[in-house]
N, C-alpha and C positions, 0 to 999 in steps of 0.2 A: 496742746494742752487746750480743750476746750472750754465751755463754759463753766458748764458742774465741774467737772478737776478742781478750777482753782479756787472757784470759789468755798471748796469742800478745805482746798489745803488753807486758803485766806483764813477760814473761818480756825483752820486745827490751832495756828501760826498764832492767831489772834487770841484764842481760852489756853493756849499754852502758854503768853505771855505773859497774858493778865493774873494767871495764877500761881506765875513766879514773882510778878512784884505783888502779890495782895501778901504771899507765904512773908516775903524778906518783909516787905514794910510790917507786918504783925510780928513780925522777929523782930525790930528793930525799935518799934514803942514798946517792946513787952520785959525788951532786955535793957533796957537803959529810963529803965521805971513812970512808962510815958510819956519819955516827954522824950521829941526824937531831935536829936543830933547832929547837923552834918557834919563836925568831922566822925565821928566814928560813922558815918557812911562814907565819907569819906575815906578814911585808913582802910574799909571791909573792902570798898571795892578795888584800889588801887592794890592791896592784899592778894585779893582776890586775883589780879590781871597780871602781876606780878609772878602768883604762883602756876597761872596757867602758861604762860611764858617761856618761863625754865621749862616744867616738864615739856611745851612742847619743839625747844629744842635737843633736850634729852633723847625725844622718844622721834627722831630720824627716819623718815621710810625708805625703806632701799627695797630696787624690784627682787634680786638674790635673793631676799627670804624667803619671797614671793614662793615664786617657781622652785 
């Protein structure tokens, strides 16, 4: 990967992460009446993590289904 491709890739990742953090922060502020709650953030974070982990364990990849 040359420098130009790396710069474009890095910029795309940076913009994607920034937009997701801004949307999540705006949702957290408006959901809790303009008061940021660390308990709500931790509940949301671990809830999403457990949801993703349970979905990942259910959807196991098998090469036999591809061919």
